[in-house]
N, C-alpha and C positions, 0 to 999 in steps of 0.2 A: 612430523614437521618437515618442510622442504629442506633439501640439501643446502649447506651453507655456501656452496659455490655453484655457479651456472657454468657449464662447459659444453662445448659444441662437438660435433662429429664432422670431420672434413670429408670432402668429396671422396678422397682416397680410402677413408676409413669405412665408408658405407658400401655394403654388398646388396645386390638385388635379393630381395626375400627379408632383409633386416626390417624390423618394426619397433614401434614405440607405443605405449598406452598411457592414456591419462583417464582418470575417472573423476566426475563431478556430479553432485546432487543439486538439482534445481530447487532454489529458495524463493519464496515471495520476494525478498529483497533483491534477488538477482534480476527478476523481471523489472523492478522498480528502476534500479540502477541502469539497466540498458535503455529502458524508456528515457530517463533523464539524459543519458550520454547521446543517444541518437536522435531524441526529439520524436521518436515513433510512439504515439499515444493511441494507436489503433485499439479500440474498446476490447477487442478479443483478448488483448494482453493485459489491460490495466482497469477494466470495469467489470467486476464480478457479476452484477446484475445483467449486463449485456451479454457477457460470456455464458451465463447460465442458459439464455435463450438461443445460443448459437448451436451449430451442429456438433460441437464438442462438449457442450453442457458445462464447461468450466474454464477458468483462465488457463491459457497456454503460453509457452515461451515465444518470444520472437524467433522466427527461423534462423536469423543470423546469429543468435546466441550460440547455437551449435557451430555455426560457421567460425565464430570467434574462437571457440575452443580448438577447432582444428589449427587455426593460426597460432594459438598458444603453444601447441606441441612443436610445430614447425619452427617457431622463433626462438623457444627456450630450450629444446630438448633434442629434437631430431629433425633437421640437422643441428638447429641451435643458433646461437648468435652469429651474424654474418650472413644469414640466409636472406635472400631477396626474392620476394614473390614474383612470379611471371603471369600466372593465370591460375584460376580456380573454378571448377565446375561442382555444382551441388544438385542433389535431387532429395527432395523431402517426402519421405514415405508415410510417416504418421507424426502426430503432435507430441510435443514434449510438454508433461504437466508438472505441476508442482509436487515435489517429492520423488520424482523419477530420477534414477541414478543412470547417468549416461556414461558409457565407456567409449573413448575415442581411440581408435587404432589407426596409426599411419604405417603403411607398409611400402618400401621401395619397390617399384614396379619396372622402371627402365632408367638407365644412365646414358649420358651422351658425353663422351669425353672431349669432343671438340669444343664445347662451350660450357662444360661442367654443370649442365642442366640435369635435374633429376625429376621423374614423375613419380608421384606417390599415390597409391590407392588410399582413399579416405573412408573409413567406415564409422558411424556412430550407432551404438546399439543401446537399448534400455535395460532395465534390471531383469527383464524377462527374456533377453537375448534377441529381441525384435529389432529390425533395422529402423532407425529413424531418419538418418541422414547418410547418403553416400556421394561420392564424387571423386575428381582427380585433381590434384595440386601439381603444378609445375613451378620448381624453384631454381634459382642460381644458387648452388651450394657453396659454402666457404671453402676455401683452399688452405687457410691459415688457422692454426690452432688458437682457440680463445678459451681462457679460463679466468672467470671474474667472481668476485664476491657477490652473492645474490642481493639485489637491491630490495630493501625492506619497503613494502607498501605501507601508505598511511591507512590508518583505520577510517573506515567511512560510516558515518551514522546517518540514517535516513530520518528526516524529521518531516513526516507528512502531516503538516498542520491542518490542511484542508480535510483530509480524511478524519482526523480527530475531531475536528469541528462538525463535520456531518455526522459523526457518530453520536455526538451530544445532541444535535438538533433532531436525530431520528427517535430519540426517547419521547418526543412530543407526538409522534405519529399515532393517530387513532384517538387522541384525547380531545374532548370537546374544547373549542377556543374559549379563553377566558377573557372577561371584560377587564381591561387594564386601562386605569386613569392616569395620564401623564400630567403631573403638575407643573405648569410654567415651562412647556417645551419650546423654548424660543431660542434654540440653536439647532442648527442643520442636522447634526448627528442624532439628536433626540427624535426629531421628526423622521429620519430615515430609518432608525431602528423600529419605530412604531410601524412604519408602512412596510418594511421588510418582514417584520413578524406577522403583520395582517396578511401579506401575500402568501406566506407559508402556512397560513391556517392556525397559527398559534395564538393570536390574540384578536380581540375586537377593541381597537383603541379608542379611548376617549380623551380628547386633548383639551385641557382646561387651562386658560390663560388668555392674554389679550388677542382676540380673534384676528383683528386686523393685521397685527404684526406676525401672527403665526402664518397667515395666507400669504403675506408679501414675502416672508421668508422661504415658504414653499415654492412660490413662483420663482424666486431668485435662484433657487437651487434645483429646479425642475423636479420637484417632489409631488407626486400626485396624492392628494388628500381624500380621494373619493371613498376609500374604505374606513376613513376616520370620521367620528362624531366630534364636533367642536362645541365647546361650551366657553362663552365669554367671561373671563374674570379680570379685573381691572389691574392686579398686581400679584406678586408671588404669594404674599400670605393668604390672599383670598382664594388663590388656586389651591393652595395646600388645604385650606380649611374645607373647600367644596370636595376635594379629592377624599379627605377623612369622613366627611359626611355620607359620601357615596358608598364607601366601604362599610361604614356602620349600618347604613340601611340595606345593605345587601346588593346594591347596584354595581359594586366593583369588586373583583376578585383579587386584584392586584394593585398596588400604588407604585407609581414610577417617579423618581426624582428628575426634576428638569433643571432649569437654570436658577438654582437657589443653593446656598451653602448647605453642606451636609449637616453641619451642627444646628443650623436653624430649621432645616427640614425635619430632621429627627426630633428636635425639641418640641415642635408643634404637633407631630404625630403622637410622641409618648405622652403629651400632656392631654390628649384627646381621650376622654373616658371610654368612648365606644370603640376604640381600637385595641385596648388592651386585652391580652389573652391570659392563659393560666400561667404563663412563665415570663420571664424578663426578656425584653428585646435583646437579640444578639445577631451578629453577622457571621455568616459563614462564607467562605470563599472555596469554590471548587476549582481544581487545577488538574489538567491532564498534561503531565510532564513527559516529554518523550524518552528521557533516560531513567524513568522510574516505572516498575512493572504494573502499576495500577494508579487510577486517579486518587488524589489526595485532597482532604479538606483541612482548611485552617480557620480557627476561630480564636479570638475575635480581633479583627484588624480595623474595624470601623466605628464601633459603638460604644464599648465599655473600655474607659481609659485606664484605670487602675482597679480592676474588679477585686472585691473581697472574696473570701472562701465561699461565703455564701452564694454571692453572685456567680462564681466559678461553677458551682454545682448546676445551676440552670443553664449557663453558657454551654457546659459539656453535655448535659442531657439534650439540649436543642441540636448540638452538632451530632450526637448520636442518632437522634430521630431522623435527621436529614440524610445521614448515611443510609439508614434503612430505606428511605424514599428512593435513594440513588441505587439501590439493589445489593447493598451489604448487609446481610442479616445480623452478623456479629462483629461489627468493626473493631479494629485494634487501635486504641486510643493512647497516644503518647501525650503525657503531661509534661510540658517542656520547661526546662530551667537552664541555667548556666552550667550546672554540674549535675552529676549523677547520684550524688550522695545527699542525705538529709542533714542540714545544718540550721539551727535557729538564727544565724546570722543573715541567711537568705530566705525571705518569706516564700518566694515561689517554691523552694524545695519542700517546706513544711506543707504548703498548701497541696502540692502534688501528692505527697504521702497520705494526706488526709482524704483527698478525693479517691485515691486507690482503695483506702480501707472503707470508705463509704460505698464503693461498688462492691467490695466483698460482702458488705452487710446489706446489700439490696437498696441503698438509698440512691444510687445511680444504676440504672438497668439497661440491659440491651447491648452491652459491649464488654470487651476485655480491656482493662486499664493497667497502665504502668507509668510510674514516674517516681522521682524526677528523672528526666532523661534529657541529655544534650541532643541537639538537632542531628548531630552525625550518628549517634547510637539509636536514634529513632528511626532513621530511614536507611541505614547501611548495615546490613549483616556482617561485613567485614570489620567495620568499626566496632560494632557490638561485641563481636568475638573477641577483638583485640582488648577491648575494656573488660572482658570476662563477665559480661552481662548476659544471664540466661533468662529469657522470658519469651512469651508467646507474642509479644508486642515489639520489642527492640528489633530494629532492622527491617520491620514488616509493617510499620504504621499506615493506617487508613486515614486517621484523624490526628491532627496536631493541635493541642490546645496551648495557646501562648500565655505566658505569664502576665502580659499587659498589652495595651494596644501597640505601644510603640514597638515592642518586639514583634508582635503579629503582623504589624504593617510593613516593617522592614523585611521580614522573611518573605512575606507574600510578594512584595514588589521586586525582590531579587528574583523569585522563581518566574514571575510573569515576564521580566525583561531580560534576563540572563539565560534562560533556559527554554525560551520559545514555547511557553506553556499556553494551552488554550484555557481560557479561565472564565468564570462568571461567579457573581455573588448575589446573595439574598439575605435579607433581614428577617429573623424568624422570631416567635414569641408573641405575635399579635394576632388580631381577628384575621388578617390577611397578610400574605407575604408582602415585603417592601423591597423594591430595587433601588439601589444607590448608583449614582453615576457622576462622573465629572467630565470636564471637556476634554480631558486627554484620553478617554476610553474610546476604542474602535467601535465601529458597527458590530464587528464580530463578537466583541466582549459584551456589548450592550444586548445583543440578541441572545448570546449564550445565557446571560443573566435572566432574561424574559423566559427562556425555556425551563430554567431552574424554578422560577417563580410559579410558572404553569404546573410544574410537577407537584410543588408545595400545595398550591391551590387546589389541585385535583385531589390530593390526599385529605385535605381539610373540608372538602365538600360534604 
């Protein structure tokens, strides 16, 4: 830990040949923070794909990151508080790469009594002792002693939402585009998500709804429908019916909700015999939360209001199968409840215990289950340890099974809106995946959901 106090060395206390040393290791977040602070987004520093093709073949630090470390020594230690920069020269000998340990050595070279200026030799070397930066700094040294309590810096969390979003979109790379039928897409966000997904090679959109209204909406919002096929339908019910029939006949791989209520949309799809699969329809929400070490899946927050134990079996198995599609071969599934012990007074705890026993007996497969667990003990190792809960799931959950729709919906929306999560959702259990949407969903969230649906559709082909 750094010293509790920061103290300078005055001009009179410094002798020629005196030196000070600081060591720092370059982390990816150091590069990101420097780019944010300076606005320097040179792709050599922030774009791994570009950097790989450069002469250094990997991301390197901004040159002035090392210069800033020289300033750190001069301003905080040698001479320290009261120092005023006069000039600085720098020569960059070799790049600094992520993981490099840089040692900054500042040595007093020359003093000037008439104006209290000092010239320092500045040398930065890496872990192999090789010179990376060298130069000279001239400063006006302090003449009065300063000793102050060291200021505690705030903790900085980097929330690179765009990078997390691109990472999700990259999962679709190399997969054949799916035929996605949009039922009643008569608002701009729905049209734009279809076009964006088409331009990304994710989908071949089919827009089913009032053609004249759709075209007028596209013109008003400067949306190019060239990549979209349009099928005229007079109203929302007809659009949903046509979408369901396309899926039944194999002409659509994905169905997407447009401007129709979720309850009406799902009721009409669930009632269509040709769309039923081997399991119950249930919704999974995929969230990439910046302060959680892995993406997390929540089910069910959209379809099953008060699921019975029998229905929870299928909801859980659907979520497990989805986790497999997303690359987790043995997901850790937390069955949520308000408390961590089983009591007949709370049905959610009894259901959780039963689901876990079913997993032990092979009635639910492909995952590790534990429950009942409170949300804190499901996702926090610290909380689970404090509650004396020992399991492979507690504090490490990949999947959260909510006791009912209300709990799942509130939990999911809290994470979406309060934690800057990248999210997308899809309905499973039918012949084809179904994407639900509402007017508040961003284009980003809609396209993320379409990517998830593509992954599911590709698995079902």
